[in-house]
C-alpha positions as CSV (number, residue, x, y, z in Angstrom):
1,X,-43.1,25.0,-8.7
2,X,-42.1,23.9,-5.2
3,X,-42.3,20.3,-6.2
4,X,-40.0,20.9,-9.2
5,X,-37.5,22.7,-7.0
6,X,-37.6,19.9,-4.4
7,X,-37.1,17.3,-7.1
8,X,-34.2,19.3,-8.6
9,X,-32.6,19.5,-5.2
10,X,-32.7,15.7,-4.7
11,X,-31.4,15.1,-8.2
12,X,-28.5,17.5,-7.5
13,X,-27.9,16.0,-4.1
14,X,-27.8,12.4,-5.5
15,X,-25.4,13.3,-8.3
16,X,-23.1,15.4,-6.2
17,X,-23.0,12.9,-3.3
18,X,-22.0,10.2,-5.8
19,X,-19.2,12.5,-7.0
20,X,-18.1,13.3,-3.5
21,X,-18.0,9.6,-2.4
22,X,-16.1,8.6,-5.5
23,X,-13.7,11.5,-4.9
24,X,-12.9,10.1,-1.4
25,X,-12.2,6.6,-2.7
26,X,-10.3,7.7,-5.8
27,X,-8.1,10.1,-3.8
28,X,-6.7,7.0,-2.0
29,X,-5.2,5.6,-5.2
30,X,-1.6,6.2,-6.2
31,X,-0.9,9.4,-8.2
32,X,-4.6,10.5,-7.7
33,X,-3.7,11.3,-4.1
34,X,-1.6,14.2,-5.4
35,X,-4.8,15.7,-6.8
36,X,-6.9,15.3,-3.7
37,X,-10.5,14.6,-2.8
38,X,-12.0,18.0,-3.6
39,X,-10.5,18.5,-7.0
40,X,-11.4,15.0,-8.0
41,X,-15.0,15.7,-7.0
42,X,-14.9,18.9,-9.1
43,X,-13.6,17.0,-12.1
44,X,-16.4,14.4,-11.7
45,X,-18.9,17.2,-11.5
46,X,-17.5,18.6,-14.7
47,X,-17.8,15.2,-16.4
48,X,-21.5,15.2,-15.7
49,X,-21.9,17.9,-18.3
50,X,-21.5,15.1,-20.8
51,X,-25.0,14.1,-19.8
52,X,-26.9,17.5,-20.3
53,X,-30.4,16.1,-19.2
54,X,-29.0,15.1,-15.8
55,X,-27.5,18.5,-15.2
56,X,-30.6,20.4,-16.5
57,X,-32.9,18.4,-14.1
58,X,-30.6,19.4,-11.2
59,X,-30.2,23.0,-12.1
60,X,-32.3,24.6,-9.4
61,X,-30.6,22.5,-6.7
62,X,-27.0,23.0,-7.8
63,X,-26.8,26.6,-6.4
64,X,-28.1,25.6,-3.0
65,X,-25.6,22.7,-2.6
66,X,-22.6,24.7,-3.8
67,X,-23.5,27.5,-1.3
68,X,-24.9,25.9,1.9
69,X,-23.1,22.6,1.8
70,X,-19.8,24.4,1.3
71,X,-20.3,26.3,4.5
72,X,-21.3,23.2,6.5
73,X,-18.2,21.4,5.1
74,X,-15.8,24.2,6.2
75,X,-17.4,24.2,9.7
76,X,-16.8,20.5,10.1
77,X,-13.3,20.7,8.7
78,X,-12.4,22.7,11.8
79,X,-12.3,19.5,13.8
80,X,-9.1,18.6,11.9
81,X,-7.3,21.7,13.2
82,X,-5.7,20.8,16.6
83,X,-4.8,24.1,18.2
84,X,-2.6,22.4,20.8
85,X,-0.4,20.8,18.2
86,X,0.1,24.3,16.7
87,X,0.9,25.7,20.1
88,X,3.4,22.9,20.8
89,X,5.2,23.6,17.5
90,X,5.9,27.1,18.9
91,X,5.2,30.6,17.6
92,X,7.6,30.1,14.7
93,X,5.2,28.2,12.5
94,X,2.4,30.7,13.1
95,X,4.6,33.7,12.3
96,X,6.0,32.0,9.2
97,X,2.4,31.1,8.1
98,X,1.4,34.7,8.4
99,X,4.4,35.9,6.4
100,X,3.9,33.2,3.7
101,X,0.2,33.8,3.4
102,X,0.5,37.6,3.3
103,X,3.3,37.7,0.8
104,X,1.7,35.1,-1.5
105,X,-1.7,36.7,-1.5
106,X,-0.4,40.2,-2.2
107,X,2.1,39.0,-4.8
108,X,-0.4,36.7,-6.6
109,X,-3.1,39.4,-6.6
110,X,-0.7,42.0,-8.0
111,X,0.6,39.7,-10.7
112,X,-2.9,38.6,-11.7
113,X,-4.0,42.2,-12.2
114,X,-0.8,43.0,-14.1
115,X,-1.5,40.1,-16.4
116,X,-5.0,41.3,-17.1
117,X,-7.2,39.3,-14.7
118,X,-10.1,41.1,-13.0
119,X,-10.1,41.7,-9.2
120,X,-12.6,38.9,-8.3
121,X,-10.6,36.2,-10.0
122,X,-7.3,37.6,-8.8
123,X,-8.3,37.6,-5.1
124,X,-9.7,34.0,-5.3
125,X,-6.6,32.7,-7.0
126,X,-4.4,34.6,-4.5
127,X,-6.3,33.1,-1.5
128,X,-6.1,29.6,-2.9
129,X,-2.4,29.8,-3.5
130,X,-1.7,31.6,-0.2
131,X,-3.8,29.5,2.3
132,X,-5.1,26.1,1.5
133,X,-6.1,25.6,-2.1
134,X,-9.7,24.8,-3.1
135,X,-11.1,25.1,0.5
136,X,-9.7,28.6,0.7
137,X,-11.1,29.6,-2.7
138,X,-14.5,28.4,-1.6
139,X,-14.1,29.9,1.9
140,X,-13.3,33.4,0.5
141,X,-15.7,33.3,-2.3
142,X,-18.8,34.2,-0.2
143,X,-17.1,37.5,0.6
144,X,-17.0,38.4,-3.1
145,X,-20.4,40.0,-3.4
146,X,-21.9,43.3,-4.5
147,X,-24.1,45.1,-7.0
148,X,-21.7,44.3,-9.9
149,X,-21.1,40.6,-9.2
150,X,-22.7,38.2,-11.8
151,X,-23.4,34.8,-10.1
152,X,-22.4,32.9,-13.3
153,X,-19.1,34.8,-13.7
154,X,-18.5,34.2,-10.0
155,X,-18.9,30.4,-10.4
156,X,-16.5,30.5,-13.4
157,X,-14.0,32.4,-11.3
158,X,-14.2,29.9,-8.5
159,X,-13.6,27.0,-10.9
160,X,-10.7,28.7,-12.6
161,X,-9.0,29.6,-9.3
162,X,-9.4,26.0,-8.1
163,X,-8.0,24.7,-11.3
164,X,-5.0,27.0,-10.9
165,X,-4.2,25.9,-7.3
166,X,-4.7,22.2,-8.3
167,X,-2.3,22.4,-11.3
168,X,0.3,24.4,-9.4
169,X,0.1,22.4,-6.2
170,X,0.5,19.1,-8.1
171,X,3.3,20.4,-10.3
172,X,5.3,21.8,-7.3
173,X,4.6,18.6,-5.2
174,X,6.5,16.6,-7.9
175,X,9.2,19.3,-8.2
176,X,9.8,19.3,-4.4
177,X,10.0,15.5,-4.2
178,X,12.3,15.5,-7.2
179,X,14.8,18.1,-5.9
180,X,14.7,16.7,-2.3
181,X,18.2,15.1,-2.6
182,X,19.7,18.3,-3.9
183,X,18.5,20.4,-1.0
184,X,20.5,18.7,1.8
185,X,17.6,19.3,4.3
186,X,16.8,17.3,7.4
187,X,13.4,15.5,7.3
188,X,12.0,18.2,9.7
189,X,13.2,21.0,7.4
190,X,11.8,19.4,4.3
191,X,8.4,18.9,6.0
192,X,8.3,22.6,7.0
193,X,9.1,23.6,3.4
194,X,6.4,21.3,2.0
195,X,3.8,22.6,4.4
196,X,4.8,26.2,3.9
197,X,4.9,26.1,0.1
198,X,2.3,23.7,-1.3
199,X,-1.3,24.6,-1.8
200,X,-3.6,21.7,-0.9
201,X,-3.4,19.7,2.3
202,X,-3.1,16.6,0.1
203,X,-0.1,18.2,-1.7
204,X,1.6,18.8,1.7
205,X,0.9,15.3,2.9
206,X,2.2,13.7,-0.3
207,X,5.5,15.7,-0.3
208,X,6.0,15.6,3.5
209,X,5.5,11.8,3.6
210,X,8.5,11.4,1.3
211,X,10.6,12.6,4.3
212,X,9.3,9.9,6.7
213,X,7.2,10.4,9.8
214,X,9.1,13.5,11.0
215,X,8.7,15.2,7.6
216,X,4.9,14.4,7.4
217,X,4.3,15.7,10.9
218,X,6.1,18.9,10.3
219,X,4.4,19.4,6.9
220,X,1.0,19.0,8.5
221,X,1.8,21.4,11.4
222,X,3.1,24.0,9.0
223,X,0.1,23.5,6.6
224,X,-2.5,23.7,9.4
225,X,-0.9,26.9,10.6
226,X,-1.8,28.4,7.2
227,X,-5.3,26.8,7.3
228,X,-5.8,28.6,10.7
229,X,-5.6,31.9,8.8
230,X,-8.5,31.1,6.6
231,X,-11.1,32.8,8.9
232,X,-9.2,36.1,9.5
233,X,-8.2,36.3,5.8
234,X,-11.8,35.7,4.7
235,X,-13.0,38.6,7.0
236,X,-10.2,40.9,5.7
237,X,-11.0,40.1,2.1
238,X,-14.7,40.9,2.7
239,X,-13.9,44.3,4.2
240,X,-11.3,45.1,1.5
241,X,-13.6,44.0,-1.3
242,X,-16.5,46.1,-0.1
243,X,-14.2,49.2,-0.1
244,X,-12.9,48.2,-3.5
245,X,-16.4,48.1,-5.0
246,X,-17.3,51.4,-3.3
247,X,-14.2,53.0,-4.8
248,X,-15.2,51.7,-8.3
249,X,-18.9,52.8,-7.9
250,X,-20.1,49.2,-8.1
251,X,-21.6,49.1,-4.6
252,X,-24.4,51.4,-3.6
253,X,-25.2,52.9,-0.2
254,X,-28.8,53.3,0.9
255,X,-29.5,56.9,1.9
256,X,-26.2,57.3,3.7
257,X,-26.6,54.2,5.7
258,X,-23.5,52.2,6.3
259,X,-23.1,48.9,4.4
260,X,-23.1,45.9,6.7
261,X,-19.7,44.5,7.7
262,X,-19.2,41.4,5.6
263,X,-18.6,38.9,8.4
264,X,-18.2,35.3,7.3
265,X,-20.2,33.7,10.2
266,X,-19.6,30.2,9.0
267,X,-15.9,30.8,9.7
268,X,-16.9,31.4,13.3
269,X,-18.3,27.8,13.2
270,X,-14.9,26.7,11.8
271,X,-13.1,28.1,14.7
272,X,-15.6,26.8,17.3
273,X,-15.3,23.3,15.9
274,X,-11.5,23.6,16.1
275,X,-11.7,24.6,19.8
276,X,-14.1,21.7,20.5
277,X,-11.9,19.2,18.7
278,X,-8.9,20.5,20.6
279,X,-10.1,20.9,24.2
280,X,-13.0,18.5,24.6
281,X,-11.9,14.9,24.9
282,X,-13.8,13.5,22.0
283,X,-13.0,9.9,20.8
284,X,-10.7,9.7,17.7
285,X,-13.4,8.0,15.7
286,X,-15.7,10.9,16.2
287,X,-13.1,13.5,15.0
288,X,-12.3,11.3,12.0
289,X,-16.1,11.0,11.2
290,X,-16.5,14.8,11.3
291,X,-13.5,15.4,9.0
292,X,-14.8,12.7,6.6
293,X,-18.2,14.3,6.6
294,X,-16.6,17.6,5.9
295,X,-14.9,16.2,2.8
296,X,-18.2,14.7,1.7
297,X,-20.1,18.0,2.0
298,X,-17.2,20.0,0.4
299,X,-17.0,17.4,-2.3
300,X,-20.7,17.8,-3.0
301,X,-20.2,21.6,-3.2
302,X,-17.3,21.1,-5.6
303,X,-19.2,18.7,-7.8
304,X,-22.1,21.2,-8.0
305,X,-19.6,23.8,-9.0
306,X,-18.3,21.5,-11.7
307,X,-21.8,20.9,-13.1
308,X,-22.2,24.6,-13.8
309,X,-18.8,25.3,-15.5
310,X,-18.5,27.2,-18.7
311,X,-15.4,25.6,-20.3
312,X,-15.0,28.1,-23.2
313,X,-14.8,31.1,-20.8
314,X,-12.3,29.3,-18.6
315,X,-10.0,28.5,-21.6
316,X,-10.2,32.1,-22.7
317,X,-9.5,33.7,-19.3
318,X,-7.0,31.2,-17.8
319,X,-3.6,32.4,-19.1
320,X,-3.3,35.4,-16.8
321,X,-3.9,33.6,-13.5
322,X,-1.8,30.6,-14.4
323,X,1.2,32.8,-15.2
324,X,0.7,34.8,-12.0
325,X,0.3,31.6,-9.8
326,X,3.4,30.0,-11.4
327,X,5.6,33.0,-10.4
328,X,4.2,33.3,-6.9
329,X,4.5,29.6,-6.3
330,X,8.2,29.8,-7.2
331,X,8.6,32.7,-4.8
332,X,6.7,30.8,-2.0
333,X,8.9,27.7,-2.5
334,X,12.1,29.7,-2.2
335,X,10.8,31.6,0.9
336,X,9.8,28.3,2.5
337,X,13.0,26.6,1.8
338,X,15.2,29.4,3.1
339,X,13.1,29.8,6.3
340,X,13.1,26.0,6.9
341,X,16.9,26.0,6.6
342,X,17.3,29.0,8.9
343,X,14.7,28.4,11.7
344,X,14.4,24.6,11.9
């Protein structure tokens, strides 16, 4: 039995690594850079379902990779977050990031539930739209746990939420680049708007770069200010979700004992790697290598997720979250544009 599991893990590791590496290279191509490395890896993982024997032989290893490699990737991604650059940008970007993230998560969650989506899917979609796309969905997902959570449904929710932020982020990237001449913004203002309103880092980079170097720098600073909120939001979501399940009677208590506080410890690793990358004089090549490794591990987790997708269920349940995300993305774009004009 152990031999079978080991073989399954290596089969899954080989296939997902191939998807992750291909995702990195394909994301450098024109147009595909709008989609981003992680979503490409997810799509490649989905395409492996066209070869059922390959997926079946990897089944036991898929869960491990989608769970553990995800956490490792997010920890390494912290090296990309330079806290000094955020500090130099001033308190404005952090305060705006808090407002954007809070409003978007609350509005998206409310609309998802109004349109008929269940709480699990709603909060994943809201987190992806509010913070940083696919990485946020996968960062918050470990906090969605309890007696009533089906692992298969959870994976479907993750894929659906990622699909939503991918489609909306790509659509609004094209919209922002298209309406840029009509906005009469400076390059700095346009960069702030792009970083404040678009979902994936790849989306912010693509739109911000259309406003030259100043626009790109401001887009990254604004976007990374939102990424910084991933750890506290994941913690708050875990606490809220636990209380939510208790209120619904879907989480049991053992003889009056308190349930453990759902602390996402891997997020502590994310913050530690950010501090190390900011304050310890590491060579640029090392930081780049850590970030590249982060995308490989995250890409493997995304590919593993794609290998376990139920397409029929996603097609059936997608309308509510796509509608909610469209409305909240419009609101986020308007907020970002107005704030960029006023404060920058």
